[in-house]
SESE-49211 format. One line per 2 residues: number of its first residue (from 1); their letters; for each residue x, y, z of N, C-alpha, C, CB. Coordinates in pm, 1 decimal. Glycine has a CB too. Example, Ala and Ser with C-alpha at 12.3 -4.5 7.8 and 13.67 -1.06 7.14 Angstrom:
BEGIN
1> AS> 1319.0:-569.0:780.0:1230.0:-450.0:780.0:1320.0:-330.0:780.0:1130.8:-447.3:904.6 | 1285.0:-225.0:708.0:1367.0:-106.0:714.0:1290.0:3.0:787.0:1408.4:-59.8:572.5 $
end
This chain:
BEGIN
1> XX> 84.7:-118.7:0.0:0.0:0.0:0.0:88.8:124.4:0.0:-96.1:0.1:122.8 | 66.2:213.2:-91.4:147.5:333.8:-101.8:110.4:430.4:9.8:129.5:400.8:-239.9 $
3> XX> 211.4:495.0:63.7:183.8:592.7:168.2:145.2:725.7:104.6:306.2:610.0:261.3 | 62.4:799.3:173.3:16.9:928.7:124.0:130.6:1030.0:138.9:-110.8:976.1:200.4 $
5> XX> 155.3:1107.5:35.4:257.6:1210.2:42.3:214.1:1318.3:140.6:284.9:1270.4:-97.3 | 309.1:1364.9:218.7:280.7:1469.7:316.0:311.6:1605.1:253.2:362.9:1448.9:446.5 $
7> XX> 211.3:1691.2:242.7:234.5:1827.1:196.3:280.9:1907.9:316.1:105.8:1889.3:131.0 | 393.7:1972.0:300.9:446.0:2052.3:410.7:355.7:2172.1:436.2:589.1:2098.6:380.5 $
9> XX> 345.3:2209.0:563.5:279.1:2334.2:597.5:373.5:2447.0:558.3:241.4:2340.6:750.3 | 321.1:2568.7:556.4:406.6:2684.2:528.1:519.8:2690.1:629.9:324.7:2815.9:530.3 $
11> XX> 487.4:2671.5:758.6:590.6:2677.6:862.7:701.5:2576.1:837.3:528.6:2653.3:1000.5 | 665.0:2453.7:798.8:765.3:2350.4:771.6:851.2:2387.5:651.3:697.4:2214.9:747.7 $
13> XX> 788.9:2434.5:546.3:863.7:2467.8:425.3:957.6:2585.5:449.1:767.9:2499.6:310.7 | 909.5:2688.1:515.6:992.9:2805.3:540.3:1100.0:2774.2:644.8:906.6:2924.0:586.1 $
15> XX> 1068.0:2689.5:742.7:1170.7:2649.0:839.4:1285.2:2579.8:766.8:1110.9:2555.5:948.0 | 1251.1:2497.3:666.7:1355.0:2435.1:584.4:1439.8:2541.0:515.3:1292.3:2341.5:480.2 $
17> XX> 1377.3:2646.6:468.6:1450.0:2753.6:401.6:1551.4:2816.1:496.9:1352.7:2860.6:348.8 | 1510.6:2840.7:620.7:1603.6:2898.2:717.7:1709.3:2796.6:757.9:1528.4:2947.8:841.6 $
19> XX> 1668.8:2672.3:776.1:1764.4:2567.5:812.1:1864.8:2546.9:700.0:1691.7:2435.6:843.2 | 1815.3:2542.8:575.0:1903.8:2523.2:460.6:2003.4:2636.3:446.4:1823.1:2510.0:333.5 $
21> XX> 1967.6:2755.3:493.2:2055.9:2869.6:472.6:2148.0:2896.2:591.4:1973.9:2992.2:444.5 | 2131.1:2820.4:700.0:2218.6:2839.6:815.0:2352.4:2772.3:789.4:2153.6:2784.1:943.3 $
23> XX> 2462.3:2844.9:810.7:2591.8:2784.1:786.6:2624.3:2676.8:889.4:2699.2:2889.7:786.7 | 2684.5:2570.0:844.2:2734.6:2463.5:930.4:2883.0:2490.3:949.3:2708.0:2319.6:869.3 $
25> XX> 2929.3:2505.9:1072.9:3070.1:2540.2:1093.4:3166.0:2435.0:1037.7:3096.7:2559.5:1240.6 | 3119.7:2312.3:1018.9:3205.7:2205.4:968.7:3218.5:2205.4:816.3:3152.6:2072.0:1014.6 $
27> XX> 3126.0:2272.5:747.6:3130.5:2274.0:601.2:3120.3:2417.2:550.2:3016.8:2187.4:541.9 | 3137.6:2432.9:420.9:3125.2:2563.9:359.3:2984.8:2619.5:382.9:3156.0:2556.2:208.5 $
29> XX> 2970.7:2748.0:414.4:2837.6:2804.5:437.5:2747.1:2787.4:315.8:2848.6:2952.3:473.5 | 2621.5:2756.3:344.4:2521.5:2739.8:239.2:2460.2:2875.7:206.9:2411.5:2638.2:281.9 $
31> XX> 2452.1:2906.5:79.1:2391.9:3031.3:34.5:2289.8:2996.6:-73.0:2500.2:3132.3:-19.1 | 2173.9:3058.3:-64.6:2071.1:3034.2:-165.8:2117.9:3092.1:-299.0:1934.6:3096.8:-123.2 $
33> XX> 2117.4:3010.6:-402.0:2157.2:3055.5:-535.4:2044.7:3130.6:-604.9:2200.4:2936.8:-620.4 | 1921.5:3097.2:-567.3:1805.3:3163.0:-626.5:1688.4:3151.0:-529.0:1769.3:3100.4:-765.7 $
35> XX> 1588.0:3236.4:-546.1:1472.5:3231.0:-455.7:1388.7:3105.8:-478.2:1385.6:3354.8:-473.9 | 1314.8:3068.3:-375.7:1210.8:2966.8:-392.7:1091.5:3035.7:-457.4:1171.2:2899.1:-255.0 $
37> XX> 1019.6:2960.3:-537.4:903.6:3016.4:-606.9:775.8:2951.2:-556.9:916.9:2998.1:-759.3 | 674.8:3034.3:-533.7:545.9:2986.8:-484.1:432.8:3046.4:-566.6:528.3:3022.4:-335.3 $
39> XX> 328.0:2967.9:-580.1:200.5:3017.4:-631.5:117.4:3046.7:-507.2:128.4:2912.4:-730.0 | 60.3:3166.1:-498.5:-23.3:3206.1:-384.9:-162.0:3243.7:-435.6:40.8:3325.1:-306.9 $
41> XX> -264.5:3204.7:-358.8:-401.2:3246.4:-389.6:-479.7:3254.9:-259.8:-469.5:3148.0:-489.6 | -581.3:3341.0:-258.4:-657.3:3362.5:-135.0:-771.1:3261.5:-121.1:-713.3:3505.1:-131.5 $
43> XX> -845.8:3272.2:-12.6:-953.5:3176.8:15.3:-1067.7:3184.2:-85.4:-1007.6:3200.4:153.7 | -1075.8:3295.9:-157.9:-1178.9:3312.0:-260.9:-1128.4:3272.0:-399.1:-1227.7:3456.0:-264.0 $
45> XX> -1017.7:3198.8:-402.1:-958.9:3149.5:-527.7:-913.6:3262.1:-620.1:-1059.1:3062.1:-600.6 | -869.8:3372.9:-562.3:-811.1:3481.2:-641.1:-659.0:3465.4:-636.5:-855.7:3622.5:-586.9 $
47> XX> -598.7:3459.5:-755.3:-455.0:3442.1:-770.6:-388.9:3577.7:-792.0:-423.3:3346.9:-888.0 | -257.5:3581.1:-775.9:-184.2:3705.7:-796.1:-139.0:3717.5:-941.2:-63.1:3713.5:-701.3 $
49> XX> -157.9:3836.6:-997.4:-117.4:3867.8:-1134.0:-46.0:4002.2:-1133.0:-240.1:3869.9:-1230.8 | 53.1:4017.2:-1218.0:124.7:4143.7:-1231.3:62.5:4222.5:-1346.2:277.5:4120.1:-1255.4 $
51> XX> 7.6:4340.3:-1313.6:-55.2:4426.7:-1413.3:9.0:4564.5:-1401.6:-211.6:4434.3:-1393.5 | 83.2:4603.5:-1504.8:148.5:4735.1:-1506.5:222.6:4763.2:-1375.7:44.9:4845.1:-1532.0 $
53> XX> 307.7:4671.8:-1336.5:391.9:4683.0:-1217.4:312.5:4692.2:-1086.7:480.4:4803.6:-1230.0 | 192.6:4635.4:-1085.5:111.3:4626.3:-964.4:61.9:4483.3:-951.3:-8.5:4727.2:-967.9 $
55> XX> 74.9:4426.2:-831.0:19.8:4292.7:-807.8:-128.2:4305.8:-775.0:95.8:4219.4:-693.0 | -211.0:4238.4:-852.7:-354.8:4237.5:-829.4:-399.9:4094.2:-805.7:-431.4:4300.7:-948.8 $
57> XX> -514.1:4079.7:-739.8:-573.0:3947.6:-715.8:-696.2:3934.6:-803.7:-609.2:3926.9:-564.4 | -703.5:3822.4:-875.2:-816.4:3800.3:-965.1:-839.2:3650.4:-978.1:-791.3:3865.4:-1104.7 $
59> XX> -958.6:3614.2:-1023.0:-989.8:3472.7:-1043.2:-903.5:3417.3:-1155.7:-1140.5:3452.9:-1075.0 | -879.5:3287.4:-1151.8:-785.5:3225.9:-1245.2:-834.1:3224.6:-1389.7:-757.0:3086.1:-1202.0 $
61> XX> -959.0:3250.9:-1414.5:-1009.8:3251.0:-1551.3:-959.0:3371.3:-1629.8:-1162.0:3249.8:-1551.0 | -889.9:3460.3:-1562.1:-835.3:3578.3:-1627.3:-736.3:3538.0:-1736.3:-767.6:3670.0:-1524.5 $
63> XX> -722.3:3621.9:-1836.7:-627.0:3597.2:-1944.3:-483.9:3629.6:-1903.8:-664.8:3678.0:-2065.9 | -465.8:3689.8:-1788.4:-332.5:3728.1:-1743.9:-253.2:3605.8:-1699.2:-341.3:3830.0:-1630.2 $
65> XX> -122.0:3604.7:-1726.4:-41.1:3491.7:-1679.6:-27.6:3495.1:-1527.6:98.7:3493.7:-1745.7 | -37.6:3378.6:-1466.5:-24.4:3364.6:-1321.7:114.6:3411.0:-1278.4:-49.5:3217.5:-1277.7 $
67> XX> 122.1:3482.7:-1168.2:248.9:3534.9:-1119.7:300.7:3448.4:-1005.8:233.9:3680.8:-1074.0 | 418.8:3391.3:-1023.2:482.7:3321.1:-912.2:554.0:3423.9:-826.3:582.1:3211.6:-963.1 $
69> XX> 561.4:3394.1:-696.2:624.6:3484.7:-601.2:756.6:3424.5:-554.8:531.2:3512.8:-480.5 | 863.2:3503.2:-567.9:996.2:3463.4:-522.9:1007.6:3492.3:-373.5:1107.8:3538.0:-603.1 $
71> XX> 1068.9:3398.5:-299.3:1082.0:3411.3:-154.1:1224.9:3376.4:-112.2:979.5:3319.6:-80.9 | 1282.9:3461.0:-26.8:1412.9:3434.6:35.6:1406.7:3479.3:181.1:1528.6:3508.0:-40.4 $
73> XX> 1488.5:3419.7:268.8:1485.0:3458.0:410.1:1558.9:3588.7:436.9:1544.8:3347.6:495.0 | 1513.2:3660.5:538.8:1587.0:3773.7:594.6:1645.2:3723.0:726.1:1494.3:3903.1:615.5 $
75> XX> 1773.2:3691.0:724.6:1835.3:3627.5:841.0:1882.2:3727.1:946.5:1951.9:3544.1:796.6 | 1857.9:3857.6:925.7:1900.2:3956.1:1024.7:1793.9:3980.8:1131.1:1934.8:4086.2:956.2 $
77> XX> 1670.3:3939.2:1105.4:1563.0:3954.6:1204.1:1539.9:3821.3:1274.2:1431.6:4005.0:1136.9 | 1455.3:3819.7:1374.4:1428.0:3700.3:1454.6:1379.4:3585.8:1366.0:1323.6:3731.2:1563.5 $
79> XX> 1464.7:3485.6:1345.0:1430.2:3376.0:1253.9:1313.3:3292.0:1305.1:1551.1:3286.7:1232.3 | 1283.5:3298.2:1434.0:1168.0:3225.0:1487.0:1037.7:3277.0:1425.3:1162.4:3237.0:1641.1 $
81> XX> 1037.6:3403.3:1381.8:918.0:3461.7:1318.8:917.1:3441.6:1166.9:909.7:3611.3:1350.8 | 1017.1:3371.4:1115.8:1028.8:3339.4:972.5:1017.1:3463.6:883.8:921.5:3238.1:932.8 $
83> XX> 1110.1:3559.4:901.7:1106.7:3679.9:818.6:1152.4:3649.9:675.9:1194.8:3789.6:880.0 | 1074.7:3696.2:578.9:1105.8:3668.2:438.2:1094.2:3794.0:353.1:1012.8:3559.3:383.5 $
85> XX> 1165.0:3791.2:241.3:1148.7:3889.0:134.7:1060.4:3823.7:28.9:1287.9:3935.0:74.9 | 977.8:3904.3:-38.4:888.4:3852.5:-142.5:889.6:3946.5:-262.7:743.6:3835.6:-88.1 $
87> XX> 883.7:3887.5:-380.5:876.7:3968.5:-501.2:831.0:3885.1:-619.0:1011.7:4032.3:-531.0 | 784.2:3949.2:-724.6:742.7:3875.4:-843.8:861.4:3802.1:-906.1:679.2:3970.7:-946.7 $
89> XX> 836.5:3681.2:-954.5:941.0:3602.8:-1019.6:998.1:3678.4:-1139.7:886.0:3465.9:-1063.6 | 1130.8:3669.2:-1155.0:1202.1:3726.8:-1269.8:1184.1:3877.1:-1285.3:1156.8:3659.7:-1395.1 $
91> XX> 1157.6:3945.6:-1177.2:1146.6:4091.5:-1181.9:1250.5:4148.7:-1086.4:1001.5:4140.0:-1144.2 | 1292.4:4269.2:-1112.2:1388.5:4336.2:-1024.7:1313.7:4426.6:-927.5:1491.6:4418.0:-1107.4 $
93> XX> 1207.6:4371.0:-866.8:1129.9:4447.3:-770.1:1082.4:4355.2:-659.1:1010.1:4517.0:-838.0 | 1056.9:4414.3:-544.0:1010.9:4339.3:-426.6:894.9:4411.8:-361.2:1125.7:4319.2:-325.1 $
95> XX> 816.3:4335.3:-285.3:707.1:4395.0:-209.1:766.1:4478.5:-96.7:611.3:4286.0:-153.0 | 714.0:4598.0:-80.6:758.9:4688.4:24.2:636.8:4747.3:93.5:849.9:4800.5:-33.6 $
97> XX> 645.2:4760.2:225.3:537.0:4819.0:304.6:570.4:4965.8:328.6:517.1:4742.5:440.8 | 482.5:5054.2:284.6:507.2:5197.9:294.8:386.0:5267.3:356.0:539.7:5258.0:156.1 $
99> XX> 409.8:5389.1:403.8:302.2:5473.8:454.4:279.2:5582.3:350.0:337.0:5535.5:596.3 | 157.2:5591.3:299.5:126.2:5689.3:194.9:119.3:5829.6:254.6:-7.2:5654.2:124.6 $
101> XX> 107.8:5927.9:167.5:98.8:6066.9:210.9:-18.9:6093.9:302.2:90.2:6156.2:92.2 | -127.9:6016.0:287.2:-245.0:6036.1:373.3:-242.8:5945.7:495.8:-372.4:6011.7:294.5 $
103> XX> -127.8:5881.3:522.0:-111.8:5801.9:643.6:-156.6:5657.7:634.7:-184.8:5865.8:751.6 | -200.2:5613.7:517.4:-244.3:5474.7:500.1:-124.0:5383.7:475.6:-345.0:5463.4:382.8 $
105> XX> -127.6:5265.4:535.4:-24.8:5165.6:507.9:-62.2:5093.5:379.0:-9.4:5064.7:626.8 | 35.8:5071.5:294.4:7.8:5006.2:167.2:128.5:4928.1:117.1:-34.6:5109.0:63.3 $
107> XX> 103.7:4847.0:14.3:207.8:4767.6:-50.9:248.4:4837.3:-179.8:158.9:4622.2:-79.3 | 378.2:4846.1:-201.4:430.1:4895.7:-328.4:533.2:4797.4:-379.4:491.3:5037.9:-313.4 $
109> XX> 544.3:4786.5:-510.1:655.6:4713.6:-569.5:767.5:4814.8:-588.6:615.1:4643.9:-706.2 | 878.8:4792.0:-519.3:993.2:4882.7:-529.8:1101.8:4815.7:-612.1:1047.1:4922.1:-389.2 $
111> XX> 1170.9:4895.2:-691.3:1280.8:4842.0:-771.6:1395.6:4803.5:-679.2:1327.8:4945.4:-877.9 | 1400.6:4676.7:-647.9:1505.7:4621.8:-562.2:1510.6:4473.1:-591.4:1479.1:4650.7:-408.1 $
113> XX> 1625.5:4423.4:-630.0:1641.7:4281.6:-660.7:1637.2:4200.6:-531.2:1774.9:4256.3:-736.8 | 1556.6:4095.8:-529.0:1543.1:4013.4:-408.6:1677.1:3951.8:-368.1:1439.2:3902.7:-431.4 $
115> XX> 1761.9:3919.9:-464.5:1893.6:3863.7:-433.0:1981.8:3967.8:-364.1:1962.4:3812.2:-561.1 | 1966.3:4096.3:-399.6:2041.1:4202.7:-332.4:1995.7:4216.8:-187.3:2023.7:4336.6:-407.0 $
117> XX> 1864.9:4209.7:-162.8:1813.6:4215.8:-25.5:1867.5:4099.3:56.3:1659.2:4214.6:-24.7 | 1867.4:3981.2:-2.6:1915.0:3860.4:64.7:2064.2:3870.3:95.5:1886.9:3736.5:-21.5 $
119> XX> 2142.7:3920.7:0.1:2288.2:3929.2:16.1:2330.0:4036.9:114.9:2353.3:3955.6:-117.4 | 2256.0:4147.4:118.7:2291.1:4260.4:204.6:2164.3:4312.4:271.7:2361.5:4373.7:122.8 $
121> XX> 2117.8:4240.3:375.2:1986.2:4272.2:433.2:1984.2:4386.2:535.5:1932.0:4150.8:498.0 | 2067.1:4487.3:517.9:2064.6:4602.8:608.5:1950.2:4695.9:567.7:2201.6:4679.0:606.4 $
123> XX> 1884.2:4752.9:665.0:1775.0:4848.0:640.9:1668.4:4791.5:546.9:1830.6:4977.4:582.9 | 1625.6:4669.4:576.2:1530.4:4601.9:487.2:1397.6:4569.8:554.8:1591.5:4474.5:434.5 $
125> XX> 1370.2:4630.7:669.2:1247.3:4598.5:741.8:1121.9:4623.6:657.9:1240.1:4679.9:869.8 | 1121.6:4728.2:576.6:1004.6:4759.0:493.3:979.0:4650.9:388.6:1023.2:4893.9:424.4 $
127> XX> 1082.0:4572.7:354.5:1069.3:4466.4:254.5:1042.2:4329.9:317.8:1195.5:4459.3:170.3 | 1029.9:4326.2:449.7:1023.7:4199.1:521.5:883.2:4170.0:572.7:1121.9:4199.7:637.8 $
129> XX> 846.1:4042.4:560.3:718.8:3993.0:612.7:747.1:3876.1:705.1:622.2:3951.0:497.7 | 679.4:3873.8:821.3:684.4:3756.8:908.8:578.1:3660.8:857.4:660.9:3794.9:1061.5 $
131> XX> 619.3:3539.0:829.7:527.0:3443.4:768.5:497.0:3330.1:864.3:584.7:3388.1:637.9 | 374.0:3279.3:855.8:337.2:3166.3:942.0:214.9:3095.3:886.0:309.9:3213.9:1086.6 $
133> XX> 205.1:2967.3:922.2:83.2:2892.8:890.9:-29.5:2956.3:970.2:97.8:2739.3:924.4 | -146.6:2957.7:911.0:-259.7:3022.1:978.1:-386.5:2945.7:945.1:-273.0:3171.3:936.0 $
135> XX> -481.8:2950.2:1034.5:-606.8:2878.1:1010.2:-582.2:2728.7:1016.3:-667.5:2917.1:873.9 | -557.5:2668.9:900.7:-523.7:2526.7:897.9:-386.9:2510.4:831.7:-633.1:2444.0:822.0 $
137> XX> -342.9:2388.1:815.5:-209.1:2361.6:762.2:-194.0:2404.7:616.9:-177.1:2214.8:774.5 | -304.0:2427.2:547.8:-297.8:2461.2:405.8:-286.7:2610.4:378.3:-418.3:2408.0:336.8 $
139> XX> -299.4:2695.0:481.0:-297.4:2839.2:458.5:-186.1:2906.1:538.1:-432.1:2900.6:495.3 | -152.0:3027.0:494.6:-48.4:3104.3:562.9:-84.7:3252.3:556.7:91.7:3078.9:499.4 $
141> XX> -15.8:3330.8:639.1:-34.6:3475.7:637.8:102.4:3542.3:639.9:-121.5:3522.7:759.0 | 104.3:3670.3:601.6:228.4:3746.0:591.2:210.1:3880.5:660.9:270.0:3765.5:442.4 $
143> XX> 274.7:3896.5:776.6:263.6:4019.5:855.0:379.8:4112.6:823.2:259.8:3988.0:1006.0 | 350.7:4238.6:803.4:453.5:4338.3:776.6:546.2:4352.0:897.0:389.6:4474.2:741.9 $
145> XX> 677.1:4343.4:875.0:773.3:4367.7:982.7:778.8:4517.1:1013.9:914.4:4314.9:943.9 | 756.5:4599.6:913.0:760.5:4745.2:927.8:640.0:4797.0:1006.5:765.6:4812.0:790.3 $
147> XX> 522.8:4736.7:983.6:398.6:4779.3:1048.3:333.0:4658.7:1115.5:301.4:4844.9:945.2 | 378.0:4621.8:1236.7:322.1:4504.0:1305.1:169.7:4513.7:1317.1:384.8:4488.8:1445.3 $
149> XX> 103.8:4398.6:1298.0:-41.9:4393.7:1304.1:-108.1:4417.7:1169.4:-91.8:4494.7:1402.5 | -30.4:4448.8:1067.9:-81.3:4470.0:932.4:-31.9:4356.5:843.5:-36.3:4608.7:875.8 $
151> XX> -124.1:4299.9:765.3:-97.4:4178.2:689.3:-118.6:4200.3:539.8:-186.6:4064.3:738.5 | -40.2:4127.8:460.1:-63.2:4123.8:316.4:-206.4:4077.0:295.3:39.9:4029.8:243.2 $
153> XX> -280.6:4144.8:208.2:-422.4:4111.5:193.6:-469.9:4131.9:50.7:-506.7:4195.6:288.6 | -584.3:4070.4:22.9:-653.0:4091.6:-104.0:-787.1:4156.6:-74.6:-671.2:3957.5:-182.6 $
155> XX> -836.9:4229.2:-172.0:-968.6:4290.2:-161.3:-1074.8:4182.7:-181.0:-985.7:4404.8:-264.8 | -1194.9:4207.6:-131.3:-1304.9:4114.3:-157.5:-1349.5:4124.6:-303.6:-1424.3:4142.6:-62.6 $
157> XX> -1309.2:4231.7:-371.2:-1340.9:4249.4:-512.8:-1225.9:4197.1:-598.7:-1369.0:4398.4:-544.7 | -1259.0:4142.0:-714.0:-1157.5:4093.2:-807.5:-1088.2:4210.3:-877.2:-1221.0:3998.7:-911.8 $
159> XX> -970.5:4182.8:-930.4:-892.2:4278.5:-1010.0:-850.2:4401.8:-931.4:-971.3:4321.6:-1130.6 | -835.1:4388.4:-800.5:-789.7:4499.1:-716.3:-647.1:4470.1:-669.7:-885.2:4520.1:-594.0 $
161> XX> -566.0:4575.4:-649.3:-429.2:4554.5:-601.8:-426.5:4490.3:-463.3:-353.8:4687.0:-598.9 | -319.5:4414.2:-438.3:-300.9:4362.3:-303.3:-267.4:4480.4:-212.9:-188.2:4252.3:-298.4 $
163> XX> -289.1:4462.2:-83.5:-263.8:4570.9:9.3:-225.4:4519.2:145.5:-384.5:4659.9:20.2 | -238.8:4605.8:243.7:-216.5:4571.1:383.7:-345.9:4595.2:458.7:-99.0:4653.7:445.7 $
165> XX> -381.3:4502.1:546.1:-498.7:4522.8:630.4:-476.1:4455.4:764.4:-626.9:4468.1:562.5 | -555.6:4499.0:861.1:-552.1:4433.3:990.4:-640.8:4310.9:980.4:-598.1:4528.7:1105.8 $
167> XX> -646.3:4231.2:1085.3:-722.5:4105.6:1080.3:-872.0:4133.0:1074.0:-690.4:4017.9:1202.5 | -919.0:4176.1:956.5:-1061.7:4205.2:940.1:-1140.8:4081.4:903.9:-1082.1:4311.3:833.9 $
169> XX> -1077.1:3985.0:845.3:-1144.9:3862.1:807.1:-1047.0:3769.9:738.1:-1265.1:3891.2:716.1 | -1057.0:3641.1:764.1:-959.4:3548.5:707.9:-959.3:3544.7:555.8:-984.9:3411.6:760.2 $
171> XX> -1070.6:3582.9:492.5:-1072.2:3581.3:346.4:-974.8:3683.2:289.1:-1213.1:3608.6:294.4 | -937.4:3782.3:366.5:-848.9:3886.6:316.1:-701.0:3862.3:343.3:-887.9:4016.5:375.2 $
173> XX> -667.6:3791.4:449.4:-526.0:3781.3:485.8:-469.8:3639.8:480.7:-506.4:3836.0:622.7 | -551.0:3540.8:449.4:-501.4:3403.4:442.1:-480.3:3363.0:297.0:-599.1:3306.3:511.2 $
175> XX> -372.1:3289.6:275.5:-336.9:3246.4:140.6:-307.2:3097.6:138.5:-216.3:3325.3:88.2 | -351.9:3031.9:32.3:-305.6:2897.4:1.8:-172.1:2913.7:-69.3:-410.1:2816.7:-86.0 $
177> XX> -92.6:2808.3:-69.8:38.1:2816.7:-133.7:73.0:2683.8:-198.2:146.1:2857.3:-32.3 | 152.4:2692.1:-301.3:206.2:2573.1:-366.3:348.1:2606.2:-409.9:117.3:2527.7:-488.4 $
179> XX> 441.6:2529.8:-358.2:580.7:2553.4:-395.4:604.5:2503.3:-537.2:677.3:2484.1:-296.0 | 668.2:2587.6:-618.9:696.2:2553.0:-758.1:843.5:2520.8:-780.3:654.1:2666.6:-849.6 $
181> X> 931.3:2569.6:-695.7:1074.1:2536.2:-705.9:1141.2:2550.7:-570.9:1144.4:2625.7:-809.8 $
end
């Protein structure tokens, strides 16, 4: 009888990322050569798409190509909170948490290579998210390191940019994930 494959939770997968990147004093330090890639979608089956340098959430029937998200660890912050950098695959930009002119917290794609953030993670709190499994083993959330209590979120409406919100409802801040590389 074949055993059922175990799908890792977000916490397990990201813990591996931090474990894999920790240097072993007995061997040459391990360095990530490239980011891990994930497909992310919310509880309403809205996937992330890149539209004119903005990440939007929309149903998969859209004609837009699905956007994979590149992930690397930020090892300068408390690794127990699984701090990560995130950005669109094959783009020289990363998600950044900023405060707008009217005082609202929001997500912007900033021109910054994720590999540069990983290699030299000084002054990178705005680019960092604390990640964890949430709800059940199949979902995760991403809390802004820059603005604690604010989470990566999708609108209840389709074709709207991703943003930051407080815990207003799990449909907005919880994501399913599938590792692609």
